[in-house]
N, C-alpha and C positions, 0 to 999 in steps of 0.2 A: 318861175318854175321852169326847170330844165326839160327840153323836149326829149322824146323816146326815139331810139334808132331801130329801124326795121331789120329783122334777121333774114338772110337770104334763104329761100327754100327752092327745092326742085319740084316741079309739078309733074305728077304721074297721072296716068289715065284713071278716070273715075273720081277726079277731084281729091286724090290722095297725095299728100306732100310729105317728103323726107328731107330733113335738113341737109344742106350741101356738105356740111362738115362730116356727117355720117357717111355720105357717099364717097368722100375723099378717102376716108379710112378704109372702107371696103375695097376701093380701088387699089390702095397700097398693099393691102393683104393679098389680093389676087396677083399683083405684080410680083411680090415676094414668092408666092407659091410657084409662079411661072419660072422664075429664075432658079428655084430649086430643082424643078423638073428638067429644065435645060441643062443643068449641071449633071444630073443623073443620066440623061440621055447621052451627053458627051462622054461621060465615064464609061458607059456600056459600049459606045462606039470605039473607044480606045482599046478596050479589052478584046472586042471582036477582031480588031485589026491586029492586035498583038498575037492572038491565037492563030490567026491566018498566017502570020509571018513565021512563028516558032511553034509548030504543033507539039514539040516535045515538052515544053513548058506547060502547054495546056493540058497535056495528058497527066503530068505530075500534079497540077492544080486540081484535077478532077478526082473526087474520092473514088478509091478502087473498090470494086465489088467483085466477089467470087461468084461464078455461075451457079455454084451450089447453093448460094444464099438468095437467089432470085426467086420470084413466083414462077414456078415451073409448071408447064403442061406438055406432056410428051411421053416417050418411052426410052428407057435406057437398057442396054445390055452389056454385061461384062463377063470376062473369062479370067480365072485367077489360078495361078500356080502356088500351091502350098508346099513348103518344105518342112514336113512335120517329123518329129520323132516320138513314138509312143513310149510310155512308161507305165508299169503296173506296180502296185504295192504288194501283189501276191507273190509268194515265193516261187521262183521259176527254176530252182535247183533241180538237178537230176542225178548228180554223183558227188562223192567225196574222194578226192585223190589223196590217199593216205600213204605216206612213205614208210609206215610201219615203225616209227620212232616213239609213238605214244602208247601207254599201256592199254588205253581203251580205244581211242580214235583220234586222229589228227589230220592236218593237211588242209588243202584248199577245197572250197566248195565250188563246184562247176555250175554255172548258170548262164544261159544266153541272154542277150539283150536285143531289143528291136533296133533295126537300122533306121537312119533317117532317109526318107523316101519322098518322092514328089507325088502330090495328089492334085486334083483339079476341083474347082468350084465355079458354078455357073449361076449368074444372077439376072433376073428380069424384073424390071420395075415399070409401073404405069403411074404417072403423075396426073391425078384427076384435075381437069381444067377448073379454074376459078376457085380452087380450094388449096389448103395446105396439106392435103392427104395424099399419101402414096400407098399403093398396094403392090406387093411383090412376091416373088418365089425365089428360093435359093436351094440349089442341089450341090452337095459336097460328097465326093467319093475319094477314098484314100485306102491304100494297101501297103502293108509293111511286112517284113520278115526278118528273122535273125537265126543265127546258127552258132553251134559250139560243139566241139568234140574233144575227148581226152582219152588217154590210155593208162593202163595200170603201170605204176612205176616198178622198177626192178626191186625185188625184195619187199615190195609194198602191196597195197590193196586198192581196188577201185570199187567202192561201195555204191550200190544202186539205191538212191534215196526215194525214188518213185515206185519202185517195184514192191509188191506185197512182201513183207519181211517173213512170213511164214513159209514162203516157197523158195525165193532166190535172193541172194544178197550181193555176191561177188561177180565181177566181170573183168575181161581183159580190155575191152573197148566200149565206149559209150558216146553217143552223139544226140543232140537235141535240135530240133527245127521248130521255130516259132512262126506263126502267120496271124495276121490281123486284117480284117476287112471292115471298112467304116463307111456306112451310107446313111446320110442325114438329109432330110428335106425340111425346109422351113417355109411356111406361108405366113406373111405378116402384113400388118397395116401400120403405117408410120404417120405421125403428125409433126410437121416442121414448126418449131417455135418461132415467134418473132425475133429477129435479129437484135442483138444488144451490142452496138458498136461493131467490133471485129469478131464477135462471137456469134455463132449460129448453132442451134441445137435441135434435136428432135427426139421424140419418144416413140417406141415401137412395141408392138405385141402381136402375138399370134400363136400358131400351132406348129409343134415339131413332131416329126416322124423319124425314129432312129432304129437302125438295124446294125449291130456290131457283133462280129464273131471273132473268136480267138481260138487257136489250136496250138497244141504242143505235142509233137511226135518225137518219142524218145526210142532209141535203138540201143539195146544191150547185147553184147556177144562175147563169148568165151566164158570159161569157168562154169558158173551155174546156168548160163544162158546159151541157147542156140538160136540166134536171130530173134531174141526176145524183144517185143514191142510194147510200149505203153503209150496209148493215144488219149489225149484229153481234149475235149471240145467244149467250148463255152460260147453262149450266144445271148444277146440282149435284143429284145423287140419291145419298143415302147412308143407311146404317144402322150403328149401333154402340152401344157401352156408354156410360152416363152415370152418374157418381157425384158425391156432394156432401154438404154438411152445412149445418145451419141452427141458429142460436142466437137465443133471445129473452130479453130482460131485462124482467121484470115491474115496471111502474111503479105499479101499484095502480089501482083503479077500472076494471079490465078493459082497461087500456091497456098496451102493451108495445112496446119497440123491437126490431127483428129485423134480422138480416143473413144472407145465404145466399151460398154460393160453390159452384160445380159446374164439372166438366170433362167433356169427351166426346172420344171417339176414334171417328170415323165412317169406315167403309170406303165410298168414294164413286167414282162415275163423273162426270168433268168433261167436258162437251161444249162445244165452241166452234165456231161457224160464222160466216163473213164473206163477204158478197156485195156486189159493186159493179156498178152498171149506169149507163148514160148514154143520152142521146137518148130520154127518156121510157121507159126500160126496154128499149128494143130492142137495145141493145148490152150484152152481158154481158162485164165486164172482168175481175172477180175472183170466184172461187167456191172458198173454202177451207173444209175441215171437219177437225176434230181431236177425238179422244176419248182421255182419259186414264182408264184403268180401274184400279179397286182402289187409288186414292190414299187414304192415311190423312190425314183432316182433323182437327186438333185444334181444340177449341172451349172457350172460356173464358167463364163467366158470373159476374157480381157483382151482388148485389141488396142494398139497405138501405132500411128504411122503418119506418113507425109503424102499429100495428095496434090496433084497438078490437074486443073481442068480448064484448059484454054478453049476459046470458041474458034472453031474453023470457019464458020459462017453464021448467018442469023439463025439458022435452023439446026446446026450441028455442032456439038462440043465433043472434045476428046477427053477421056478420063484415064488417068494413070495414078496408081498408088502403090506404096510399098511400106512394109512395117513388120510388126511382130505380133503373134497371137498365141494365147495360152487358154487351154481348156482343161477342166477337171470334171470328171464323171465319178461321183461318189457311189460306193457300194454297187459297182457295175458288174461284178463277176464273183463267183464262188469257187471254192476248192475244197477237196477232201483228202486227208492223208491218213494212212494206216500208222498207228502208234504202238501196237502190241503184237508181237509174234506168236502169242498163245491165244489171243482172242480174235478170231476172224472178223467179228462185227464191231471191233473197237476202232473207230476213226475219229479224227478231229476235223472240224470244219471251220473255214475262215471266209470272210468277205473282204474283197479288195477294191481299190480305186483304179481308175484309168485316167492318165493325163496325156495330152498331146500339146506339143509346143514347137514353134518354129517360125521362120520368116515366110512372107507372102509377097507376091507381085501380082497386081491387078491391071488389066487393060480393058477399056470399054468405050462405048459411044453413047451420047445422049442425043435423041432426035426430038426437036421441039416442033410443035404445031399450034 
């Protein structure tokens, strides 16, 4: 009968024994883990040394983040120059320059256009700490004007299109001067959406207060007129809700492309007055007034541009942006025209839109705390 060979065991406290073979396996596993950790440590040391030697490479290897995409807490202020040109769908004609060649009437219709002017916009934002919420206020003011003048051609006619036809029709000279005043205040709350790669977006909503006035002062002189004047004033005063969204594409080096769209519904009062005088103001020919209350005015806004937001230090960032903006105010003004020289109360009424478009340049600062 063959004898049995005793297996080696390791004695543990408490009379517990583990086979030596098992202990050897565990020791090998721990040594392998130690070798792996030592390799990772050595790799990290090499990367740190390489970044210390060549900081340019380290900067390229680090993912670029735009300051607009970070979790913000602080206050920002910006001033903006807007180069807008207003346009209206309402007829702005005041005369027909008729050379006298047509049996009824012919020639060019004289109508002024608004000039491109510079306006200003001021914006103040507060980034609530430990949230993605921003509250802010924006004030925009803009003024524009335009003018036109014509004279009666030789052997022709200068027909007054804004004068009451029952009284005066022909003039030797005519001129028209347009004016527009635009004042809009926006109070809004914005929520920054989580970044998706290089894309950062936000949604916003709030209240808009708007006051827009337009005027057209027309002078007719000669023939049927002696310093005859037609003065038309239009005004819009409204308040309502405004919502929209903005998205920015980070291009690196603190530069991003951005686009914004917004829409508003404003409950507005639309007022229109028209007055006509002749003989240096001594004869009052027309005096009309109309107010349309609680009209809902839709407004559309589209903006696209390029933004640069470098950090000046840990607590301060610079903000510069340039782009193009378009606004459309629907049904924002009324007009009334006389259409019958035998019926003094026969008029036609029309409602028109107002659009503003042009480039903008913004400069600002962001203070972090």
